C-alpha positions as a LaTeX table, in Angstrom:
\begin{tabular}{lrrr}
\hline
Residue & $x$ (\AA) & $y$ (\AA) & $z$ (\AA) \\
\hline
Met1 & 11.25 & $-18.00$ & $-32.76$ \\
Thr2 & 11.71 & $-16.70$ & $-28.54$ \\
Thr3 & 11.53 & $-13.56$ & $-29.20$ \\
Ile4 & 8.34 & $-13.32$ & $-31.80$ \\
Leu5 & 6.81 & $-15.70$ & $-28.97$ \\
Gly6 & 8.09 & $-13.15$ & $-26.11$ \\
Ile7 & 7.12 & $-10.08$ & $-27.46$ \\
Ser8 & 3.41 & $-11.03$ & $-28.93$ \\
Ala9 & 2.72 & $-11.42$ & $-25.38$ \\
Tyr10 & 4.08 & $-8.56$ & $-24.79$ \\
Leu11 & 2.31 & $-6.40$ & $-27.76$ \\
Val12 & $-0.95$ & $-8.06$ & $-26.54$ \\
Ala13 & $-0.63$ & $-6.32$ & $-22.84$ \\
Val14 & 0.38 & $-2.47$ & $-24.55$ \\
Thr15 & $-1.76$ & $-3.18$ & $-27.35$ \\
Gln16 & $-4.95$ & $-3.82$ & $-24.24$ \\
Gly17 & $-3.18$ & $-0.84$ & $-21.99$ \\
Ala18 & $-3.44$ & 1.71 & $-25.17$ \\
Ala19 & $-7.00$ & 0.34 & $-25.81$ \\
Val20 & $-7.74$ & 1.22 & $-22.70$ \\
Leu21 & $-6.48$ & 4.87 & $-22.50$ \\
Leu22 & $-8.63$ & 5.42 & $-25.80$ \\
Ala23 & $-11.86$ & 4.12 & $-24.71$ \\
Glu24 & $-11.39$ & 5.86 & $-21.50$ \\
Ala25 & $-10.68$ & 9.18 & $-23.30$ \\
Ser26 & $-12.90$ & 8.94 & $-26.30$ \\
Gly27 & $-15.66$ & 7.63 & $-25.26$ \\
Val28 & $-15.95$ & 4.36 & $-27.33$ \\
Ser29 & $-15.77$ & 0.96 & $-26.49$ \\
Tyr30 & $-13.05$ & $-0.73$ & $-25.77$ \\
Pro31 & $-13.57$ & $-3.42$ & $-28.85$ \\
Ile32 & $-13.42$ & $-0.22$ & $-31.06$ \\
Ala33 & $-10.56$ & 1.33 & $-29.08$ \\
Leu34 & $-8.85$ & $-1.77$ & $-29.36$ \\
Ile35 & $-9.45$ & $-1.67$ & $-33.44$ \\
Ile36 & $-8.35$ & 1.73 & $-33.55$ \\
Met37 & $-5.32$ & 0.99 & $-32.37$ \\
Trp38 & $-4.12$ & $-1.73$ & $-33.52$ \\
Leu39 & $-5.23$ & 0.16 & $-37.47$ \\
Val40 & $-2.70$ & 3.01 & $-36.26$ \\
Tyr41 & 0.42 & 1.23 & $-34.82$ \\
Ser42 & 0.40 & $-1.42$ & $-37.52$ \\
Ser43 & 0.30 & 1.23 & $-40.35$ \\
Phe44 & 2.82 & 3.54 & $-38.70$ \\
Thr45 & 4.90 & 0.73 & $-38.09$ \\
Ile46 & 5.01 & $-1.09$ & $-41.74$ \\
Leu47 & 5.44 & 2.40 & $-43.15$ \\
Ser48 & 7.51 & 3.51 & $-41.07$ \\
Gly49 & 10.49 & 1.20 & $-40.02$ \\
Ala50 & 12.58 & 1.60 & $-37.51$ \\
Lys51 & 13.43 & 5.04 & $-37.76$ \\
Gly52 & 9.75 & 6.13 & $-37.25$ \\
Val53 & 9.61 & 4.08 & $-34.01$ \\
Met54 & 12.45 & 6.00 & $-32.87$ \\
Val55 & 11.50 & 9.64 & $-33.65$ \\
Asn56 & 8.22 & 8.47 & $-31.74$ \\
Asp57 & 10.34 & 7.25 & $-28.76$ \\
Thr58 & 12.37 & 10.44 & $-28.67$ \\
Val59 & 8.76 & 12.02 & $-28.66$ \\
Met60 & 7.11 & 9.68 & $-26.11$ \\
Phe61 & 10.06 & 10.31 & $-23.73$ \\
Phe62 & 9.73 & 13.77 & $-23.70$ \\
Leu63 & 5.92 & 14.18 & $-23.51$ \\
Phe64 & 5.81 & 11.56 & $-20.57$ \\
Ser65 & 8.51 & 13.02 & $-18.53$ \\
Ile66 & 6.66 & 16.27 & $-18.20$ \\
Ala67 & 3.19 & 15.17 & $-17.95$ \\
Thr68 & 4.03 & 13.36 & $-14.87$ \\
Tyr69 & 6.25 & 16.18 & $-13.22$ \\
Leu70 & 3.56 & 18.97 & $-14.24$ \\
Ser71 & 0.64 & 16.85 & $-12.86$ \\
Phe72 & 2.41 & 16.05 & $-9.33$ \\
Pro73 & 1.49 & 19.56 & $-7.93$ \\
Tyr74 & $-1.88$ & 19.63 & $-9.57$ \\
Ile75 & $-2.56$ & 16.54 & $-8.37$ \\
Ile76 & $-1.64$ & 16.87 & $-5.08$ \\
Lys77 & $-3.30$ & 19.83 & $-4.81$ \\
Ser78 & $-6.73$ & 18.40 & $-5.35$ \\
Ala79 & $-6.12$ & 15.75 & $-2.51$ \\
Gly80 & $-5.58$ & 17.97 & $-0.22$ \\
Gly81 & $-2.29$ & 19.64 & $-0.62$ \\
Phe82 & 1.40 & 19.22 & 1.04 \\
Pro83 & 1.75 & 17.20 & 3.26 \\
Asn84 & $-1.55$ & 16.02 & 4.45 \\
Ala85 & $-2.35$ & 15.04 & 0.72 \\
Ile86 & 0.42 & 11.65 & 2.06 \\
Thr87 & $-0.47$ & 11.77 & 5.10 \\
Lys88 & $-4.27$ & 10.82 & 4.08 \\
Ala89 & $-3.05$ & 8.01 & 1.38 \\
Ala90 & $-0.86$ & 6.75 & 3.99 \\
Asn91 & $-3.67$ & 6.59 & 6.89 \\
Leu92 & $-6.45$ & 5.74 & 3.90 \\
Ala93 & $-8.84$ & 2.71 & 6.17 \\
Glu94 & $-9.79$ & 1.38 & 2.31 \\
Arg95 & $-6.62$ & 1.15 & 1.01 \\
Pro96 & $-4.26$ & 0.15 & 4.69 \\
Asp97 & $-0.91$ & 0.46 & 4.61 \\
Leu98 & $-0.90$ & 2.14 & 0.54 \\
Leu99 & 1.99 & 3.95 & 1.17 \\
Ser100 & 4.03 & 1.29 & 3.47 \\
Trp101 & 7.00 & $-0.14$ & 2.34 \\
His102 & 5.40 & $-3.25$ & 1.61 \\
Gly103 & 2.51 & $-2.00$ & 0.47 \\
Ile104 & $-0.67$ & $-3.44$ & 0.74 \\
Thr105 & $-0.70$ & $-7.07$ & 1.84 \\
Gly106 & $-3.00$ & $-9.67$ & 3.34 \\
Pro107 & $-5.46$ & $-11.89$ & 2.69 \\
Gly108 & $-7.53$ & $-9.86$ & 0.41 \\
Ala109 & $-4.38$ & $-8.38$ & $-1.52$ \\
Thr110 & $-2.06$ & $-9.47$ & $-3.88$ \\
Met111 & 0.42 & $-10.30$ & $-1.81$ \\
Gly112 & $-0.07$ & $-12.11$ & 1.74 \\
Thr113 & 3.09 & $-11.11$ & 3.92 \\
Pro114 & 5.39 & $-7.35$ & 4.08 \\
Trp115 & 8.26 & $-10.07$ & 3.67 \\
Glu116 & 6.25 & $-12.15$ & 0.35 \\
Ala117 & 6.16 & $-8.43$ & $-1.07$ \\
Leu118 & 10.21 & $-7.76$ & $-0.56$ \\
Ala119 & 11.14 & $-11.20$ & $-2.20$ \\
Trp120 & 8.72 & $-10.50$ & $-4.86$ \\
Ala121 & 10.47 & $-6.62$ & $-5.30$ \\
Val122 & 13.93 & $-8.21$ & $-5.17$ \\
Ile123 & 13.36 & $-10.57$ & $-7.88$ \\
Met124 & 11.58 & $-8.34$ & $-10.19$ \\
Gly125 & 13.68 & $-5.73$ & $-9.56$ \\
Leu126 & 16.77 & $-8.63$ & $-10.69$ \\
Val127 & 14.48 & $-10.01$ & $-14.05$ \\
Trp128 & 13.97 & $-6.06$ & $-14.92$ \\
Gly129 & 17.56 & $-5.63$ & $-14.38$ \\
Ile130 & 18.38 & $-8.85$ & $-16.69$ \\
Val131 & 15.73 & $-7.00$ & $-18.98$ \\
Ile132 & 17.39 & $-3.72$ & $-19.55$ \\
Ala133 & 20.74 & $-5.50$ & $-20.32$ \\
Val134 & 19.84 & $-8.01$ & $-22.64$ \\
Ser135 & 16.05 & $-7.77$ & $-24.10$ \\
Pro136 & 16.11 & $-7.64$ & $-27.97$ \\
Trp137 & 13.43 & $-4.21$ & $-27.69$ \\
Gln138 & 16.74 & $-3.06$ & $-25.41$ \\
Ser139 & 19.45 & $-4.35$ & $-27.34$ \\
Ser140 & 18.13 & $-3.57$ & $-30.57$ \\
Arg141 & 18.30 & 0.60 & $-29.46$ \\
Tyr142 & 21.88 & 0.10 & $-28.32$ \\
Leu143 & 22.66 & $-1.61$ & $-32.02$ \\
Met144 & 21.34 & 1.69 & $-33.15$ \\
Ala145 & 23.64 & 4.13 & $-30.89$ \\
Lys146 & 26.35 & 6.44 & $-32.63$ \\
Asn147 & 29.01 & 4.56 & $-30.35$ \\
Glu148 & 29.24 & 2.68 & $-27.12$ \\
His149 & 29.54 & 5.92 & $-25.13$ \\
Val150 & 26.56 & 7.70 & $-26.19$ \\
Ala151 & 24.85 & 3.98 & $-25.26$ \\
Ile152 & 27.05 & 4.16 & $-21.70$ \\
Arg153 & 26.14 & 8.14 & $-21.42$ \\
Ala154 & 22.01 & 7.74 & $-22.60$ \\
Gly155 & 21.35 & 4.60 & $-20.12$ \\
Val156 & 22.84 & 7.16 & $-17.39$ \\
Trp157 & 20.61 & 9.69 & $-17.96$ \\
Ala158 & 17.53 & 6.91 & $-18.67$ \\
Thr159 & 18.13 & 5.60 & $-15.46$ \\
Ile160 & 17.80 & 9.10 & $-14.05$ \\
Ser161 & 14.94 & 10.21 & $-15.25$ \\
Ile162 & 13.32 & 6.47 & $-14.53$ \\
Leu163 & 14.11 & 7.06 & $-10.95$ \\
Thr164 & 12.71 & 10.47 & $-10.63$ \\
Val165 & 9.53 & 9.88 & $-13.07$ \\
Tyr166 & 8.83 & 6.61 & $-11.15$ \\
Leu167 & 9.46 & 8.05 & $-7.46$ \\
Phe168 & 6.78 & 11.26 & $-8.78$ \\
Leu169 & 4.34 & 9.48 & $-9.96$ \\
His170 & 3.41 & 6.40 & $-7.72$ \\
Ile171 & 3.44 & 8.77 & $-4.63$ \\
Ser172 & 1.18 & 11.37 & $-7.06$ \\
Ile173 & $-0.90$ & 8.76 & $-8.39$ \\
Ser174 & $-1.13$ & 7.24 & $-4.91$ \\
Thr175 & $-3.41$ & 10.53 & $-3.79$ \\
Ile176 & $-5.74$ & 10.21 & $-6.17$ \\
Thr177 & $-7.41$ & 6.71 & $-4.68$ \\
Thr178 & $-8.06$ & 9.72 & $-1.47$ \\
Ile179 & $-10.45$ & 11.52 & $-4.24$ \\
Lys180 & $-11.65$ & 8.48 & $-5.97$ \\
Ala181 & $-10.69$ & 4.88 & $-4.65$ \\
Asp182 & $-13.04$ & 2.90 & $-6.83$ \\
Ile183 & $-11.17$ & 3.42 & $-10.29$ \\
Ala184 & $-11.54$ & 0.23 & $-12.07$ \\
Pro185 & $-9.52$ & $-1.06$ & $-14.19$ \\
Thr186 & $-6.56$ & 0.52 & $-12.00$ \\
Glu187 & $-5.01$ & 1.34 & $-15.28$ \\
Lys188 & $-6.87$ & 4.05 & $-16.19$ \\
Val189 & $-5.76$ & 5.85 & $-12.83$ \\
Phe190 & $-4.00$ & 8.10 & $-14.12$ \\
Ile191 & $-6.16$ & 8.83 & $-17.06$ \\
Trp192 & $-8.56$ & 9.31 & $-14.69$ \\
Ala193 & $-6.52$ & 12.04 & $-13.26$ \\
Ala194 & $-5.57$ & 13.52 & $-16.34$ \\
Met195 & $-9.30$ & 14.33 & $-18.17$ \\
Asn196 & $-10.55$ & 15.08 & $-13.84$ \\
Ile197 & $-8.01$ & 16.55 & $-11.90$ \\
Val198 & $-5.54$ & 18.40 & $-13.62$ \\
Pro199 & $-6.20$ & 21.61 & $-16.47$ \\
Thr200 & $-7.25$ & 20.90 & $-19.33$ \\
Trp201 & $-4.14$ & 21.57 & $-21.19$ \\
Leu202 & $-2.45$ & 19.46 & $-18.93$ \\
Gly203 & $-4.58$ & 16.76 & $-19.90$ \\
Val204 & $-3.90$ & 16.59 & $-23.25$ \\
Ile205 & $-0.21$ & 16.49 & $-22.70$ \\
Ile206 & $-0.68$ & 13.27 & $-20.35$ \\
Val207 & $-3.05$ & 11.43 & $-22.26$ \\
Ser208 & $-0.53$ & 12.45 & $-25.83$ \\
Gly209 & 2.39 & 11.28 & $-23.75$ \\
Ile210 & 0.83 & 8.04 & $-22.69$ \\
Met211 & $-0.68$ & 7.39 & $-26.05$ \\
Ala212 & 2.59 & 8.02 & $-27.13$ \\
Ser213 & 4.47 & 5.72 & $-24.65$ \\
Ala214 & 1.91 & 2.91 & $-26.27$ \\
Leu215 & 2.21 & 3.52 & $-29.76$ \\
Ser216 & 6.10 & 3.11 & $-28.97$ \\
Ser217 & 6.70 & 0.13 & $-27.53$ \\
Cys218 & 3.61 & $-1.30$ & $-30.28$ \\
Ser219 & 5.36 & $-0.37$ & $-32.85$ \\
Ser220 & 8.82 & $-1.63$ & $-31.29$ \\
Phe221 & 8.06 & $-4.73$ & $-30.97$ \\
Leu222 & 5.72 & $-5.38$ & $-34.19$ \\
Gln223 & 9.55 & $-3.63$ & $-36.06$ \\
Ile224 & 11.54 & $-6.31$ & $-34.08$ \\
Ile225 & 9.02 & $-8.94$ & $-34.85$ \\
Gly226 & 8.89 & $-8.40$ & $-38.88$ \\
Ser227 & 12.90 & $-8.21$ & $-38.44$ \\
Ser228 & 13.16 & $-11.44$ & $-36.47$ \\
Ile229 & 10.94 & $-13.39$ & $-38.88$ \\
Thr230 & 12.77 & $-11.73$ & $-41.48$ \\
Arg231 & 16.62 & $-11.44$ & $-40.98$ \\
Asn232 & 16.91 & $-14.33$ & $-38.17$ \\
Ile233 & 14.80 & $-17.07$ & $-39.15$ \\
Met234 & 14.44 & $-16.29$ & $-42.89$ \\
Glu235 & 18.01 & $-15.42$ & $-43.76$ \\
Gln236 & 20.42 & $-16.14$ & $-40.80$ \\
Ser237 & 19.56 & $-19.72$ & $-39.44$ \\
Arg238 & 18.84 & $-20.94$ & $-43.20$ \\
Asn239 & 22.25 & $-19.22$ & $-44.60$ \\
Lys240 & 20.90 & $-18.00$ & $-46.93$ \\
Glu241 & 20.52 & $-14.18$ & $-48.86$ \\
Tyr242 & 18.11 & $-12.12$ & $-49.99$ \\
Thr243 & 17.19 & $-8.86$ & $-51.80$ \\
Asp244 & 16.28 & $-5.54$ & $-49.09$ \\
Lys245 & 12.97 & $-5.30$ & $-51.38$ \\
Tyr246 & 12.29 & $-9.47$ & $-50.79$ \\
Leu247 & 13.28 & $-9.08$ & $-46.68$ \\
Leu248 & 10.76 & $-5.60$ & $-47.15$ \\
Arg249 & 7.99 & $-6.83$ & $-49.03$ \\
Ala250 & 7.89 & $-10.37$ & $-46.63$ \\
Ser251 & 8.77 & $-8.32$ & $-43.28$ \\
Arg252 & 5.73 & $-6.39$ & $-43.70$ \\
Ile253 & 3.69 & $-9.10$ & $-44.51$ \\
Ser254 & 4.56 & $-10.99$ & $-41.12$ \\
Met255 & 4.02 & $-7.77$ & $-39.32$ \\
Val256 & 0.26 & $-7.81$ & $-40.76$ \\
Ile257 & 0.01 & $-11.67$ & $-39.51$ \\
Ile258 & 1.06 & $-11.46$ & $-36.72$ \\
Ser259 & $-0.84$ & $-7.57$ & $-35.61$ \\
Leu260 & $-4.07$ & $-9.59$ & $-36.41$ \\
Val261 & $-3.26$ & $-12.18$ & $-34.10$ \\
Ile262 & $-2.45$ & $-10.02$ & $-31.43$ \\
Leu263 & $-5.86$ & $-7.91$ & $-32.31$ \\
Leu264 & $-7.67$ & $-11.44$ & $-32.24$ \\
Ile265 & $-5.97$ & $-12.41$ & $-28.58$ \\
Gly266 & $-6.66$ & $-8.76$ & $-27.89$ \\
Leu267 & $-10.52$ & $-8.98$ & $-28.43$ \\
Leu268 & $-11.14$ & $-12.25$ & $-26.74$ \\
Gln269 & $-8.51$ & $-11.64$ & $-23.64$ \\
Pro270 & $-9.60$ & $-9.18$ & $-20.59$ \\
Pro271 & $-7.08$ & $-6.66$ & $-20.31$ \\
Ala272 & $-4.45$ & $-7.44$ & $-18.19$ \\
Val273 & $-1.42$ & $-5.18$ & $-18.48$ \\
Met274 & 0.61 & $-4.91$ & $-16.03$ \\
Trp275 & 0.72 & $-9.44$ & $-15.70$ \\
Ile276 & 1.18 & $-9.71$ & $-18.91$ \\
Gly277 & 4.05 & $-7.27$ & $-19.02$ \\
Tyr278 & 5.86 & $-9.29$ & $-15.99$ \\
Phe279 & 5.08 & $-12.77$ & $-17.97$ \\
Ala280 & 6.74 & $-11.98$ & $-21.18$ \\
Ala281 & 9.45 & $-9.73$ & $-19.00$ \\
Thr282 & 10.11 & $-13.41$ & $-17.00$ \\
Leu283 & 10.13 & $-14.91$ & $-20.44$ \\
Phe284 & 13.95 & $-12.78$ & $-21.90$ \\
Ala285 & 14.93 & $-12.85$ & $-18.36$ \\
Ala286 & 15.03 & $-16.59$ & $-18.53$ \\
Ser287 & 15.66 & $-17.93$ & $-21.67$ \\
Trp288 & 18.05 & $-15.20$ & $-22.65$ \\
Gly289 & 20.23 & $-13.72$ & $-19.40$ \\
Pro290 & 22.34 & $-16.47$ & $-18.48$ \\
Ile291 & 23.65 & $-16.49$ & $-22.37$ \\
Ala292 & 23.92 & $-13.44$ & $-22.90$ \\
Phe293 & 26.49 & $-12.77$ & $-20.29$ \\
Ala294 & 28.09 & $-16.44$ & $-21.44$ \\
Ser295 & 28.22 & $-15.71$ & $-24.57$ \\
Val296 & 30.45 & $-12.11$ & $-23.73$ \\
Phe297 & 32.07 & $-13.64$ & $-20.85$ \\
Ser298 & 32.50 & $-17.11$ & $-20.76$ \\
Lys299 & 35.24 & $-19.45$ & $-22.56$ \\
Lys300 & 33.26 & $-22.71$ & $-22.43$ \\
Leu301 & 29.91 & $-22.10$ & $-23.77$ \\
Thr302 & 29.34 & $-24.12$ & $-27.39$ \\
Lys303 & 26.13 & $-23.30$ & $-29.10$ \\
Glu304 & 24.71 & $-26.18$ & $-27.87$ \\
Gly305 & 24.91 & $-25.11$ & $-24.80$ \\
Ala306 & 23.46 & $-21.83$ & $-25.71$ \\
Phe307 & 20.67 & $-23.14$ & $-28.17$ \\
Trp308 & 19.54 & $-25.79$ & $-24.84$ \\
Ser309 & 19.69 & $-22.84$ & $-22.24$ \\
Ile310 & 17.46 & $-20.88$ & $-24.20$ \\
Ile311 & 15.04 & $-23.82$ & $-24.86$ \\
Phe312 & 14.74 & $-24.45$ & $-20.90$ \\
Gly313 & 14.40 & $-21.12$ & $-19.75$ \\
Phe314 & 11.33 & $-20.38$ & $-22.02$ \\
Phe315 & 9.22 & $-23.49$ & $-21.17$ \\
Gly316 & 10.14 & $-23.08$ & $-17.70$ \\
Val317 & 8.88 & $-19.97$ & $-17.36$ \\
Ile318 & 5.74 & $-21.36$ & $-19.08$ \\
Leu319 & 5.54 & $-24.39$ & $-16.99$ \\
Gly320 & 5.69 & $-22.02$ & $-13.83$ \\
Glu321 & 3.10 & $-19.82$ & $-14.27$ \\
Ser322 & 0.76 & $-22.93$ & $-16.23$ \\
Leu323 & 1.01 & $-24.78$ & $-12.13$ \\
Gly324 & $-1.16$ & $-22.09$ & $-11.43$ \\
Met325 & $-4.24$ & $-23.45$ & $-13.82$ \\
Phe326 & $-3.66$ & $-26.40$ & $-12.31$ \\
Gly327 & $-4.32$ & $-25.14$ & $-8.49$ \\
Val328 & $-0.54$ & $-25.93$ & $-7.75$ \\
Asn329 & 0.35 & $-22.02$ & $-5.72$ \\
Leu330 & 4.17 & $-21.40$ & $-6.02$ \\
Pro331 & 5.76 & $-19.91$ & $-2.88$ \\
Val332 & 7.12 & $-16.56$ & $-4.29$ \\
Tyr333 & 10.60 & $-17.16$ & $-3.34$ \\
Phe334 & 9.68 & $-20.07$ & $-5.99$ \\
Asn335 & 8.72 & $-17.54$ & $-8.50$ \\
Pro336 & 8.70 & $-18.72$ & $-12.46$ \\
Val337 & 10.98 & $-17.41$ & $-13.57$ \\
Ile338 & 13.39 & $-18.58$ & $-10.77$ \\
Ile339 & 12.27 & $-21.78$ & $-12.04$ \\
Gly340 & 13.28 & $-20.72$ & $-15.66$ \\
Leu341 & 16.48 & $-19.85$ & $-14.69$ \\
Ile342 & 17.73 & $-22.57$ & $-12.70$ \\
Leu343 & 16.73 & $-24.63$ & $-16.15$ \\
Ser344 & 18.53 & $-22.16$ & $-18.26$ \\
Ile345 & 21.73 & $-22.40$ & $-16.11$ \\
Gly346 & 21.76 & $-26.32$ & $-16.07$ \\
Ala347 & 20.92 & $-26.42$ & $-19.59$ \\
Leu348 & 24.07 & $-24.53$ & $-20.81$ \\
Ile349 & 26.55 & $-26.02$ & $-17.87$ \\
Ile350 & 25.36 & $-29.71$ & $-18.97$ \\
Gly351 & 24.52 & $-28.33$ & $-22.98$ \\
Ser352 & 28.65 & $-26.54$ & $-23.07$ \\
Lys353 & 30.38 & $-29.82$ & $-22.39$ \\
Tyr354 & 28.94 & $-30.80$ & $-25.96$ \\
Gly355 & 29.88 & $-29.41$ & $-29.12$ \\
Val356 & 33.25 & $-27.74$ & $-30.39$ \\
Ile357 & 34.16 & $-24.27$ & $-30.02$ \\
Thr358 & 35.42 & $-22.86$ & $-33.78$ \\
Arg359 & 38.68 & $-20.24$ & $-34.09$ \\
Glu360 & 36.32 & $-17.73$ & $-35.72$ \\
Glu361 & 34.12 & $-18.18$ & $-32.59$ \\
Arg362 & 36.93 & $-18.01$ & $-30.02$ \\
Glu363 & 38.26 & $-14.94$ & $-31.82$ \\
Phe364 & 34.47 & $-12.72$ & $-32.60$ \\
Gln365 & 34.48 & $-13.31$ & $-28.79$ \\
Glu366 & 37.84 & $-11.85$ & $-27.88$ \\
Asn367 & 37.36 & $-9.07$ & $-30.41$ \\
Ile368 & 33.85 & $-8.36$ & $-28.74$ \\
Leu369 & 36.24 & $-7.61$ & $-25.17$ \\
Gln370 & 38.29 & $-5.66$ & $-27.03$ \\
Thr371 & 37.87 & $-1.35$ & $-25.86$ \\
Pro372 & 36.68 & $-0.43$ & $-29.27$ \\
Ile373 & 38.45 & 3.00 & $-30.53$ \\
Glu374 & 37.06 & 6.22 & $-31.69$ \\
Ile375 & 37.84 & 9.27 & $-33.60$ \\
Asp376 & 38.98 & 11.65 & $-30.17$ \\
Glu377 & 38.69 & 8.14 & $-27.92$ \\
Lys378 & 40.73 & 9.75 & $-25.09$ \\
Lys379 & 38.28 & 13.46 & $-25.63$ \\
Glu380 & 34.83 & 10.74 & $-25.66$ \\
Met381 & 36.23 & 8.96 & $-22.58$ \\
Asn382 & 36.73 & 12.13 & $-20.71$ \\
Ile383 & 33.38 & 13.05 & $-20.89$ \\
Thr384 & 32.05 & 8.89 & $-20.19$ \\
Arg385 & 34.04 & 9.43 & $-16.79$ \\
Arg386 & 31.87 & 11.96 & $-15.68$ \\
Tyr387 & 28.88 & 10.24 & $-15.80$ \\
Pro388 & 29.27 & 7.97 & $-12.95$ \\
Ala389 & 29.51 & 11.44 & $-10.74$ \\
Tyr390 & 25.80 & 12.66 & $-12.17$ \\
Leu391 & 24.30 & 8.71 & $-11.68$ \\
Met392 & 25.96 & 9.08 & $-7.63$ \\
Ile393 & 24.76 & 12.79 & $-7.56$ \\
Ser394 & 21.15 & 12.57 & $-8.92$ \\
Gly395 & 21.17 & 9.29 & $-6.29$ \\
Ala396 & 21.38 & 11.83 & $-3.01$ \\
Met397 & 19.46 & 14.10 & $-4.76$ \\
Ile398 & 16.84 & 11.46 & $-5.18$ \\
Ile399 & 17.02 & 10.30 & $-1.45$ \\
Val400 & 16.94 & 13.80 & 0.03 \\
Thr401 & 13.64 & 14.43 & $-2.21$ \\
Thr402 & 12.57 & 10.73 & $-0.94$ \\
Leu403 & 12.81 & 11.60 & 2.77 \\
Leu404 & 11.26 & 15.56 & 2.53 \\
Phe405 & 7.86 & 14.46 & $-0.26$ \\
Tyr406 & 7.47 & 10.83 & 1.41 \\
Tyr407 & 9.35 & 9.60 & 4.67 \\
Trp408 & 8.34 & 13.16 & 6.25 \\
Pro409 & 4.47 & 13.51 & 5.76 \\
Ile410 & 4.28 & 9.91 & 6.41 \\
Asn411 & 6.08 & 10.14 & 9.99 \\
Ile412 & 4.68 & 13.89 & 10.92 \\
Asn413 & 1.66 & 11.60 & 13.45 \\
\hline
\end{tabular}
């Protein structure tokens, strides 16, 4: 149930982001764009299932990566060329400290002081580290991999890719403010660049890449919701078995109902793509994080401890977020996710003092700690051992690139 609630919140954010893109690119109103997006991803997911989602994920990855790398030189050139574009963005009077290590701070900014910005970045970094490890939309993809070697290798390439994409995307997007500083909402900045700065052919790739990423997320989330309702709630939690045909029909009906609820929320709630996304991420980091690691490595965790850990972590985050509605402003180092994690870990420790670990549970845990042996294991392992080296080489290259494209232009004055 926490999966369904948390992913639904995330689905609201992504649906709104896709609708903002569609409205900007097509000229239709936001409500019409939202309805079109709902029709597209709902029908796509209900008809194609997990395989269709995986194909779309792959298309999205290549489209968005290509769009980011190809748009970088065009945006930099339009903003004054290198290194002038970076220097102008760093010294822009309307956005002081835009490219500083802490970003824009002060009374009118999201963060009050540089150290609050640093604390927030560290907390969010840890949260997303946990989310990538245990969240349902990530873990479901690991389970689809051919074997664990493939999952590890894909994870390394994904890490390298996301670091380089973020580096080029964030630097180029920051320079757009020197061309047009009043783009609102801020979610439209890259879309505006696609329609006003880069050549038309590249703008099509950018918009297609963003749309593919939105469809990828929407379809992934909706498919997981349908699967959770049928496999987890209807079958496993009730210890019942149904035919695949019955479960497929139930899954499709549940996805239609949930998607309609998401549509209504999107129409009533103004777009807040980033913040709703962060909220959903913190829900899973707090409610799933502690028990995900403890269920693998702890010999003392019981199902009672796991159950209450999820409950306290989930509602701990909601409690922390709700305090703002009553005028209580928490310091950045006491982010709602910290409240959720503390409560989750406490409930895990206390709850695990009750209940009994069965022999089957003990054997299952010992089994998952064993290294799986694949066909041609020696050959597969030799290939996998190369990947840490790839990661270290990419790290060195990213440091050099950052020095050349970020540090040097900002400090030449």
